[in-house]
N, CA and C atoms as a LAMMPS dump frame, in Angstrom:
ITEM: TIMESTEP
0
ITEM: NUMBER OF ATOMS
525
ITEM: BOX BOUNDS ff ff ff
-5.0000000000000000e+02 5.0000000000000000e+02
-5.0000000000000000e+02 5.0000000000000000e+02
-5.0000000000000000e+02 5.0000000000000000e+02
ITEM: ATOMS id mol type element x y z
1 1 1 N -260.457 -376.593 77.435
2 1 2 C -261.264 -377.03 78.561
3 1 3 C -261.353 -378.552 78.534
4 2 1 N -261.182 -379.159 79.685
5 2 2 C -261.299 -380.618 79.712
6 2 3 C -262.759 -381.036 79.844
7 3 1 N -263.01 -382.318 79.589
8 3 2 C -264.38 -382.847 79.603
9 3 3 C -265.049 -382.639 80.956
10 4 1 N -264.299 -382.823 82.034
11 4 2 C -264.892 -382.67 83.364
12 4 3 C -265.331 -381.233 83.624
13 5 1 N -264.56 -380.262 83.147
14 5 2 C -264.941 -378.861 83.33
15 5 3 C -266.216 -378.557 82.546
16 6 1 N -266.318 -379.067 81.329
17 6 2 C -267.516 -378.849 80.529
18 6 3 C -268.734 -379.493 81.187
19 7 1 N -268.594 -380.708 81.647
20 7 2 C -269.706 -381.369 82.331
21 7 3 C -270.098 -380.623 83.599
22 8 1 N -269.132 -380.092 84.296
23 8 2 C -269.42 -379.316 85.503
24 8 3 C -270.259 -378.085 85.167
25 9 1 N -269.913 -377.389 84.091
26 9 2 C -270.679 -376.214 83.668
27 9 3 C -272.113 -376.612 83.338
28 10 1 N -272.273 -377.709 82.611
29 10 2 C -273.618 -378.172 82.248
30 10 3 C -274.419 -378.514 83.496
31 11 1 N -273.817 -379.255 84.406
32 11 2 C -274.53 -379.716 85.603
33 11 3 C -274.749 -378.606 86.634
34 12 1 N -273.918 -377.571 86.611
35 12 2 C -274.055 -376.463 87.562
36 12 3 C -274.912 -375.319 87.023
37 13 1 N -275.294 -375.381 85.751
38 13 2 C -276.126 -374.323 85.177
39 13 3 C -277.433 -374.216 85.949
40 14 1 N -277.825 -372.995 86.186
41 14 2 C -279.046 -372.754 86.952
42 14 3 C -279.779 -371.564 86.381
43 15 1 N -281.055 -371.489 86.662
44 15 2 C -281.846 -370.328 86.284
45 15 3 C -281.644 -369.257 87.345
46 16 1 N -280.984 -368.174 86.973
47 16 2 C -280.67 -367.1 87.919
48 16 3 C -281.691 -365.98 87.756
49 17 1 N -282.345 -365.668 88.858
50 17 2 C -283.372 -364.621 88.881
51 17 3 C -283.023 -363.48 89.839
52 18 1 N -281.862 -363.557 90.471
53 18 2 C -281.434 -362.532 91.432
54 18 3 C -280.034 -362.064 91.042
55 19 1 N -279.919 -360.765 90.789
56 19 2 C -278.688 -360.209 90.253
57 19 3 C -278.156 -359.078 91.125
58 20 1 N -276.845 -358.911 91.105
59 20 2 C -276.232 -357.747 91.725
60 20 3 C -276.403 -356.559 90.774
61 21 1 N -275.997 -355.387 91.196
62 21 2 C -276.098 -354.187 90.354
63 21 3 C -274.912 -354.049 89.401
64 22 1 N -273.925 -354.942 89.498
65 22 2 C -272.727 -354.84 88.653
66 22 3 C -273.097 -354.924 87.181
67 23 1 N -272.664 -353.955 86.37
68 23 2 C -272.984 -353.98 84.942
69 23 3 C -272.31 -355.163 84.228
70 24 1 N -272.923 -355.581 83.141
71 24 2 C -272.347 -356.61 82.264
72 24 3 C -271.765 -355.869 81.065
73 25 1 N -270.513 -356.137 80.761
74 25 2 C -269.84 -355.411 79.685
75 25 3 C -270.383 -355.799 78.309
76 26 1 N -270.235 -354.881 77.385
77 26 2 C -270.607 -355.142 75.995
78 26 3 C -269.806 -356.321 75.456
79 27 1 N -268.56 -356.408 75.858
80 27 2 C -267.699 -357.512 75.437
81 27 3 C -268.248 -358.859 75.92
82 28 1 N -268.727 -358.902 77.164
83 28 2 C -269.306 -360.146 77.689
84 28 3 C -270.585 -360.509 76.947
85 29 1 N -271.414 -359.523 76.67
86 29 2 C -272.647 -359.787 75.919
87 29 3 C -272.316 -360.282 74.515
88 30 1 N -271.297 -359.686 73.903
89 30 2 C -270.874 -360.133 72.579
90 30 3 C -270.377 -361.581 72.619
91 31 1 N -269.62 -361.93 73.641
92 31 2 C -269.139 -363.304 73.795
93 31 3 C -270.312 -364.272 73.931
94 32 1 N -271.323 -363.891 74.705
95 32 2 C -272.503 -364.745 74.859
96 32 3 C -273.215 -364.948 73.522
97 33 1 N -273.366 -363.892 72.744
98 33 2 C -274.043 -364.026 71.45
99 33 3 C -273.189 -364.827 70.467
100 34 1 N -271.883 -364.675 70.549
101 34 2 C -270.98 -365.478 69.711
102 34 3 C -271.141 -366.959 70.053
103 35 1 N -271.228 -367.265 71.354
104 35 2 C -271.448 -368.66 71.777
105 35 3 C -272.793 -369.156 71.264
106 36 1 N -273.804 -368.302 71.329
107 36 2 C -275.112 -368.675 70.803
108 36 3 C -275.04 -369.044 69.339
109 37 1 N -274.325 -368.242 68.561
110 37 2 C -274.232 -368.473 67.119
111 37 3 C -273.459 -369.727 66.746
112 38 1 N -272.796 -370.352 67.703
113 38 2 C -272.095 -371.613 67.432
114 38 3 C -273.057 -372.802 67.412
115 39 1 N -274.328 -372.563 67.676
116 39 2 C -275.33 -373.631 67.715
117 39 3 C -275.586 -374.186 66.314
118 40 1 N -276.04 -375.425 66.254
119 40 2 C -276.435 -375.98 64.959
120 40 3 C -277.783 -375.405 64.532
121 41 1 N -278.054 -375.473 63.242
122 41 2 C -279.374 -375.066 62.75
123 41 3 C -279.762 -375.931 61.556
124 42 1 N -281.052 -376.114 61.377
125 42 2 C -281.56 -376.912 60.261
126 42 3 C -281.12 -376.283 58.94
127 43 1 N -280.553 -377.099 58.089
128 43 2 C -280.074 -376.665 56.768
129 43 3 C -279.095 -375.504 56.861
130 44 1 N -278.497 -375.309 58.035
131 44 2 C -277.557 -374.219 58.297
132 44 3 C -278.134 -372.843 57.94
133 45 1 N -279.45 -372.674 58.149
134 45 2 C -280.118 -371.406 57.831
135 45 3 C -279.747 -370.301 58.827
136 46 1 N -279.394 -370.688 60.047
137 46 2 C -279.024 -369.712 61.078
138 46 3 C -280.037 -368.558 61.137
139 47 1 N -281.293 -368.874 61.448
140 47 2 C -282.343 -367.867 61.387
141 47 3 C -282.387 -366.92 62.588
142 48 1 N -281.351 -366.904 63.365
143 48 2 C -281.363 -366.121 64.596
144 48 3 C -280.843 -364.701 64.4
145 49 1 N -281.395 -363.815 65.176
146 49 2 C -280.901 -362.449 65.342
147 49 3 C -281.084 -362.103 66.818
148 50 1 N -280.308 -361.165 67.291
149 50 2 C -280.302 -360.833 68.715
150 50 3 C -280.49 -359.343 68.925
151 51 1 N -281.051 -359.019 70.067
152 51 2 C -281.046 -357.642 70.533
153 51 3 C -280.465 -357.687 71.949
154 52 1 N -279.306 -357.062 72.109
155 52 2 C -278.692 -356.939 73.435
156 52 3 C -279.209 -355.64 74.042
157 53 1 N -279.674 -355.728 75.284
158 53 2 C -280.31 -354.579 75.934
159 53 3 C -279.623 -354.284 77.265
160 54 1 N -279.203 -353.033 77.43
161 54 2 C -278.673 -352.584 78.719
162 54 3 C -279.375 -351.31 79.184
163 55 1 N -280.217 -350.754 78.344
164 55 2 C -280.941 -349.528 78.689
165 55 3 C -281.946 -349.821 79.795
166 56 1 N -281.809 -349.116 80.908
167 56 2 C -282.659 -349.371 82.08
168 56 3 C -284.151 -349.189 81.776
169 57 1 N -284.5 -348.159 81.013
170 57 2 C -285.911 -347.928 80.695
171 57 3 C -286.5 -349.085 79.889
172 58 1 N -285.729 -349.608 78.953
173 58 2 C -286.201 -350.725 78.123
174 58 3 C -286.344 -351.985 78.961
175 59 1 N -285.373 -352.262 79.81
176 59 2 C -285.446 -353.434 80.686
177 59 3 C -286.662 -353.325 81.611
178 60 1 N -286.881 -352.145 82.168
179 60 2 C -288.02 -351.939 83.073
180 60 3 C -289.355 -352.055 82.337
181 61 1 N -289.417 -351.547 81.101
182 61 2 C -290.65 -351.655 80.316
183 61 3 C -291 -353.128 80.093
184 62 1 N -290.003 -353.926 79.707
185 62 2 C -290.267 -355.354 79.483
186 62 3 C -290.601 -356.055 80.791
187 63 1 N -289.935 -355.686 81.881
188 63 2 C -290.24 -356.285 83.193
189 63 3 C -291.688 -356.029 83.57
190 64 1 N -292.181 -354.844 83.268
191 64 2 C -293.549 -354.49 83.602
192 64 3 C -294.588 -355.177 82.734
193 65 1 N -294.207 -355.566 81.524
194 65 2 C -295.168 -356.153 80.602
195 65 3 C -295.091 -357.648 80.424
196 66 1 N -294.028 -358.255 80.905
197 66 2 C -293.845 -359.698 80.738
198 66 3 C -294.06 -360.392 82.082
199 67 1 N -295.079 -361.243 82.186
200 67 2 C -295.467 -361.8 83.49
201 67 3 C -294.392 -362.649 84.178
202 68 1 N -293.534 -363.3 83.421
203 68 2 C -292.517 -364.163 84.031
204 68 3 C -291.121 -363.573 83.928
205 69 1 N -291.059 -362.271 83.761
206 69 2 C -289.768 -361.627 83.542
207 69 3 C -289.557 -360.441 84.48
208 70 1 N -290.127 -360.522 85.667
209 70 2 C -290.019 -359.423 86.627
210 70 3 C -288.571 -359.164 87.04
211 71 1 N -287.725 -360.204 86.949
212 71 2 C -286.322 -360.047 87.347
213 71 3 C -285.555 -359.091 86.432
214 72 1 N -286.149 -358.736 85.287
215 72 2 C -285.516 -357.737 84.418
216 72 3 C -285.371 -356.391 85.121
217 73 1 N -286.235 -356.133 86.086
218 73 2 C -286.154 -354.878 86.845
219 73 3 C -284.868 -354.81 87.663
220 74 1 N -284.257 -355.95 87.904
221 74 2 C -283.021 -356.039 88.684
222 74 3 C -281.809 -356.325 87.794
223 75 1 N -282.037 -356.989 86.66
224 75 2 C -280.93 -357.4 85.783
225 75 3 C -280.322 -356.193 85.073
226 76 1 N -278.995 -356.167 84.958
227 76 2 C -278.361 -355.053 84.261
228 76 3 C -278.355 -355.209 82.738
229 77 1 N -278.75 -356.39 82.241
230 77 2 C -278.71 -356.615 80.797
231 77 3 C -279.666 -357.744 80.423
232 78 1 N -279.916 -357.835 79.137
233 78 2 C -280.7 -358.947 78.605
234 78 3 C -280.287 -359.176 77.157
235 79 1 N -280.453 -360.393 76.731
236 79 2 C -280.329 -360.726 75.311
237 79 3 C -281.676 -361.287 74.884
238 80 1 N -282.22 -360.721 73.828
239 80 2 C -283.468 -361.208 73.263
240 80 3 C -283.099 -362.031 72.029
241 81 1 N -283.468 -363.306 72.059
242 81 2 C -283.194 -364.209 70.939
243 81 3 C -284.419 -364.211 70.039
244 82 1 N -284.203 -363.876 68.784
245 82 2 C -285.302 -363.75 67.83
246 82 3 C -285.049 -364.606 66.594
247 83 1 N -286.134 -364.902 65.903
248 83 2 C -286.046 -365.572 64.618
249 83 3 C -286.323 -364.584 63.506
250 84 1 N -285.474 -364.599 62.498
251 84 2 C -285.621 -363.73 61.326
252 84 3 C -286.29 -364.55 60.224
253 85 1 N -287.566 -364.273 59.986
254 85 2 C -288.335 -365.054 59.025
255 85 3 C -287.879 -364.83 57.588
256 86 1 N -287.062 -363.801 57.341
257 86 2 C -286.501 -363.606 56.004
258 86 3 C -285.363 -364.583 55.718
259 87 1 N -284.851 -365.224 56.763
260 87 2 C -283.755 -366.179 56.582
261 87 3 C -284.266 -367.594 56.322
262 88 1 N -285.562 -367.782 56.396
263 88 2 C -286.141 -369.094 56.099
264 88 3 C -286.948 -368.966 54.809
265 89 1 N -286.882 -369.987 53.968
266 89 2 C -287.407 -369.837 52.617
267 89 3 C -288.714 -370.567 52.342
268 90 1 N -289.051 -371.539 53.147
269 90 2 C -290.3 -372.259 52.896
270 90 3 C -290.931 -372.684 54.21
271 91 1 N -292.122 -373.257 54.126
272 91 2 C -292.856 -373.621 55.339
273 91 3 C -292.113 -374.638 56.189
274 92 1 N -291.38 -375.566 55.557
275 92 2 C -290.615 -376.548 56.331
276 92 3 C -289.514 -375.84 57.111
277 93 1 N -288.785 -374.951 56.446
278 93 2 C -287.732 -374.188 57.127
279 93 3 C -288.312 -373.371 58.281
280 94 1 N -289.465 -372.748 58.055
281 94 2 C -290.071 -371.902 59.077
282 94 3 C -290.417 -372.69 60.33
283 95 1 N -290.708 -373.962 60.165
284 95 2 C -291.071 -374.755 61.339
285 95 3 C -289.872 -375.05 62.242
286 96 1 N -288.669 -374.843 61.748
287 96 2 C -287.471 -375.141 62.537
288 96 3 C -286.912 -373.958 63.308
289 97 1 N -287.389 -372.747 63.06
290 97 2 C -286.736 -371.594 63.66
291 97 3 C -286.742 -371.636 65.18
292 98 1 N -287.829 -372.157 65.776
293 98 2 C -287.877 -372.195 67.239
294 98 3 C -286.863 -373.186 67.792
295 99 1 N -286.671 -374.298 67.092
296 99 2 C -285.67 -375.27 67.536
297 99 3 C -284.263 -374.692 67.403
298 100 1 N -284.01 -374.055 66.269
299 100 2 C -282.693 -373.454 66.043
300 100 3 C -282.386 -372.391 67.1
301 101 1 N -283.35 -371.528 67.372
302 101 2 C -283.142 -370.458 68.361
303 101 3 C -283.109 -371 69.792
304 102 1 N -283.732 -372.15 70.016
305 102 2 C -283.635 -372.799 71.333
306 102 3 C -282.227 -373.34 71.568
307 103 1 N -281.624 -373.893 70.518
308 103 2 C -280.237 -374.357 70.639
309 103 3 C -279.31 -373.177 70.93
310 104 1 N -279.546 -372.063 70.269
311 104 2 C -278.79 -370.835 70.519
312 104 3 C -278.921 -370.424 71.985
313 105 1 N -280.151 -370.456 72.478
314 105 2 C -280.426 -370.038 73.851
315 105 3 C -279.682 -370.908 74.851
316 106 1 N -279.696 -372.217 74.641
317 106 2 C -278.977 -373.112 75.545
318 106 3 C -277.481 -372.801 75.543
319 107 1 N -276.924 -372.534 74.367
320 107 2 C -275.509 -372.159 74.308
321 107 3 C -275.244 -370.9 75.121
322 108 1 N -276.137 -369.912 75.011
323 108 2 C -275.969 -368.664 75.763
324 108 3 C -276.026 -368.938 77.263
325 109 1 N -276.968 -369.754 77.685
326 109 2 C -277.1 -370.062 79.113
327 109 3 C -275.866 -370.786 79.646
328 110 1 N -275.336 -371.714 78.874
329 110 2 C -274.131 -372.436 79.307
330 110 3 C -272.909 -371.518 79.311
331 111 1 N -272.809 -370.653 78.313
332 111 2 C -271.688 -369.709 78.269
333 111 3 C -271.76 -368.744 79.455
334 112 1 N -272.963 -368.298 79.793
335 112 2 C -273.114 -367.404 80.949
336 112 3 C -272.6 -368.095 82.212
337 113 1 N -272.984 -369.345 82.396
338 113 2 C -272.507 -370.11 83.568
339 113 3 C -270.981 -370.187 83.568
340 114 1 N -270.393 -370.465 82.415
341 114 2 C -268.933 -370.59 82.314
342 114 3 C -268.228 -369.273 82.613
343 115 1 N -268.896 -368.162 82.317
344 115 2 C -268.3 -366.838 82.508
345 115 3 C -268.581 -366.249 83.885
346 116 1 N -269.266 -366.993 84.741
347 116 2 C -269.59 -366.49 86.068
348 116 3 C -270.782 -365.55 86.084
349 117 1 N -271.54 -365.553 85.008
350 117 2 C -272.752 -364.738 84.918
351 117 3 C -273.969 -365.585 85.25
352 118 1 N -275.056 -364.934 85.554
353 118 2 C -276.313 -365.614 85.766
354 118 3 C -277.273 -365.24 84.654
355 119 1 N -278.154 -366.182 84.297
356 119 2 C -279.119 -365.942 83.234
357 119 3 C -280.309 -366.873 83.426
358 120 1 N -281.42 -366.505 82.807
359 120 2 C -282.612 -367.342 82.866
360 120 3 C -283.386 -367.172 81.561
361 121 1 N -283.922 -368.256 81.052
362 121 2 C -284.735 -368.263 79.843
363 121 3 C -286.145 -367.865 80.224
364 122 1 N -286.679 -366.794 79.643
365 122 2 C -288.074 -366.424 79.837
366 122 3 C -288.74 -366.376 78.464
367 123 1 N -289.855 -367.052 78.344
368 123 2 C -290.52 -367.201 77.048
369 123 3 C -291.244 -365.939 76.62
370 124 1 N -291.13 -365.63 75.34
371 124 2 C -291.976 -364.625 74.69
372 124 3 C -292.908 -365.365 73.723
373 125 1 N -292.322 -366.054 72.75
374 125 2 C -293.071 -366.845 71.779
375 125 3 C -293.494 -368.152 72.432
376 126 1 N -294.692 -368.646 72.192
377 126 2 C -295.699 -368.292 71.201
378 126 3 C -296.811 -367.394 71.738
379 127 1 N -296.598 -366.747 72.858
380 127 2 C -297.645 -365.942 73.494
381 127 3 C -297.732 -364.567 72.845
382 128 1 N -298.839 -364.302 72.182
383 128 2 C -299.016 -363.042 71.454
384 128 3 C -298.89 -361.829 72.38
385 129 1 N -299.467 -361.931 73.591
386 129 2 C -299.404 -360.79 74.512
387 129 3 C -297.967 -360.519 74.974
388 130 1 N -297.139 -361.561 75.043
389 130 2 C -295.739 -361.368 75.436
390 130 3 C -294.907 -360.857 74.263
391 131 1 N -295.076 -361.485 73.101
392 131 2 C -294.286 -361.041 71.942
393 131 3 C -294.583 -359.587 71.61
394 132 1 N -295.835 -359.157 71.802
395 132 2 C -296.173 -357.767 71.48
396 132 3 C -295.436 -356.79 72.395
397 133 1 N -295.231 -357.161 73.652
398 133 2 C -294.463 -356.309 74.571
399 133 3 C -293.019 -356.172 74.081
400 134 1 N -292.422 -357.285 73.689
401 134 2 C -291.029 -357.272 73.223
402 134 3 C -290.906 -356.511 71.904
403 135 1 N -291.826 -356.765 70.99
404 135 2 C -291.821 -356.064 69.703
405 135 3 C -291.902 -354.551 69.923
406 136 1 N -292.79 -354.123 70.803
407 136 2 C -292.956 -352.693 71.082
408 136 3 C -291.705 -352.107 71.735
409 137 1 N -291.178 -352.807 72.735
410 137 2 C -290.005 -352.303 73.468
411 137 3 C -288.785 -352.151 72.564
412 138 1 N -288.621 -353.098 71.631
413 138 2 C -287.399 -353.134 70.818
414 138 3 C -287.606 -352.645 69.388
415 139 1 N -288.853 -352.285 69.063
416 139 2 C -289.194 -351.819 67.715
417 139 3 C -288.778 -352.846 66.652
418 140 1 N -289.118 -354.096 66.897
419 140 2 C -288.753 -355.157 65.961
420 140 3 C -289.559 -355.048 64.671
421 141 1 N -288.927 -355.301 63.53
422 141 2 C -289.68 -355.33 62.278
423 141 3 C -290.618 -356.542 62.256
424 142 1 N -291.617 -356.517 61.395
425 142 2 C -292.636 -357.565 61.407
426 142 3 C -292.124 -358.946 61.01
427 143 1 N -290.971 -359.04 60.392
428 143 2 C -290.411 -360.34 60.003
429 143 3 C -289.501 -360.935 61.079
430 144 1 N -289.393 -360.278 62.229
431 144 2 C -288.573 -360.763 63.343
432 144 3 C -289.491 -361.135 64.501
433 145 1 N -289.387 -362.4 64.955
434 145 2 C -290.219 -362.904 66.047
435 145 3 C -289.35 -363.177 67.27
436 146 1 N -289.664 -362.569 68.418
437 146 2 C -288.872 -362.829 69.627
438 146 3 C -289.247 -364.179 70.24
439 147 1 N -288.272 -365.066 70.369
440 147 2 C -288.509 -366.359 71.019
441 147 3 C -288.484 -366.2 72.533
442 148 1 N -287.456 -365.487 73.026
443 148 2 C -287.32 -365.349 74.467
444 148 3 C -286.513 -364.117 74.836
445 149 1 N -286.589 -363.811 76.112
446 149 2 C -285.791 -362.738 76.711
447 149 3 C -284.945 -363.407 77.783
448 150 1 N -283.628 -363.194 77.714
449 150 2 C -282.714 -363.788 78.689
450 150 3 C -282.137 -362.675 79.566
451 151 1 N -282.676 -362.475 80.773
452 151 2 C -282.059 -361.53 81.706
453 151 3 C -280.657 -362.036 82.076
454 152 1 N -279.704 -361.125 82.137
455 152 2 C -278.305 -361.505 82.388
456 152 3 C -277.694 -360.54 83.401
457 153 1 N -276.915 -361.093 84.307
458 153 2 C -276.203 -360.269 85.273
459 153 3 C -275.31 -361.134 86.135
460 154 1 N -274.738 -360.511 87.132
461 154 2 C -273.917 -361.255 88.082
462 154 3 C -274.825 -361.771 89.189
463 155 1 N -274.783 -363.08 89.441
464 155 2 C -275.707 -363.671 90.415
465 155 3 C -275.381 -363.266 91.848
466 156 1 N -276.439 -363.142 92.652
467 156 2 C -276.258 -362.843 94.071
468 156 3 C -275.861 -364.093 94.855
469 157 1 N -276.083 -365.265 94.28
470 157 2 C -275.795 -366.523 94.961
471 157 3 C -277.039 -367.163 95.557
472 158 1 N -278.185 -366.514 95.41
473 158 2 C -279.439 -367.066 95.952
474 158 3 C -279.945 -368.26 95.15
475 159 1 N -279.699 -368.255 93.852
476 159 2 C -280.213 -369.306 92.979
477 159 3 C -279.203 -370.445 92.882
478 160 1 N -279.691 -371.656 93.079
479 160 2 C -278.818 -372.825 93.104
480 160 3 C -279.224 -373.82 92.014
481 161 1 N -278.259 -374.616 91.532
482 161 2 C -278.612 -375.633 90.539
483 161 3 C -279.498 -376.71 91.155
484 162 1 N -280.303 -377.332 90.31
485 162 2 C -281.18 -378.418 90.749
486 162 3 C -280.722 -379.706 90.094
487 163 1 N -280.776 -380.784 90.842
488 163 2 C -280.471 -382.092 90.272
489 163 3 C -281.723 -382.577 89.551
490 164 1 N -281.674 -382.565 88.239
491 164 2 C -282.835 -382.936 87.433
492 164 3 C -282.727 -384.35 86.863
493 165 1 N -281.689 -385.058 87.25
494 165 2 C -281.503 -386.417 86.752
495 165 3 C -282.562 -387.346 87.346
496 166 1 N -283.293 -388.03 86.468
497 166 2 C -284.335 -388.967 86.892
498 166 3 C -284.165 -390.265 86.113
499 167 1 N -283.584 -391.266 86.735
500 167 2 C -283.362 -392.532 86.036
501 167 3 C -284.647 -393.136 85.478
502 168 1 N -285.781 -392.853 86.118
503 168 2 C -287.05 -393.407 85.641
504 168 3 C -287.461 -392.845 84.276
505 169 1 N -286.8 -391.791 83.815
506 169 2 C -287.088 -391.232 82.494
507 169 3 C -286.212 -391.824 81.391
508 170 1 N -285.406 -392.783 81.75
509 170 2 C -284.481 -393.392 80.78
510 170 3 C -284.918 -394.83 80.487
511 171 1 N -284.944 -395.166 79.213
512 171 2 C -285.241 -396.527 78.775
513 171 3 C -284.082 -397.008 77.92
514 172 1 N -283.671 -398.24 78.121
515 172 2 C -282.556 -398.815 77.358
516 172 3 C -283.097 -399.822 76.355
517 173 1 N -282.684 -399.655 75.129
518 173 2 C -283.008 -400.56 74.016
519 173 3 C -284.45 -400.443 73.529
520 174 1 N -285.425 -400.538 74.395
521 174 2 C -286.825 -400.352 74.018
522 174 3 C -287.606 -399.91 75.222
523 175 1 N -288.854 -399.529 75.014
524 175 2 C -289.685 -399.033 76.086
525 175 3 C -289.974 -400.16 77.015
């Protein structure tokens, strides 16, 4: 891929909340998680684990319990990005898991855009009422914390990228 194609994917990435009924293949979900795992992590701990979900009942249960994830009722799939607290060894390491899993999430979102899929980051952590819905739906063990739920599917075309570039947020050399 050339630099211009990569920049185009980054700049065209959008939060997709409207999906067609077309299923997302297991192979595509695996590719997205593989892209996620290419992210950097503090001390190379790689504290991430994933739950790929295509079961309609599970998607609907989470849609009903997560206030900002209603689009799961329409999405044919989701990837839940979680932190495995057994992969971190001390309090300093534990403080990095959200950053590490956020880098993973961004990789997944960019890969989805590159593959012609739509996706959106919906937060679970740090909201106890949201994480409890995800934990219950997926039967997560107590050492696994869900950071987010990423609904995934083929976009209807309703959601468009936004120009978020703001020169006033950039300072050169000093404030």
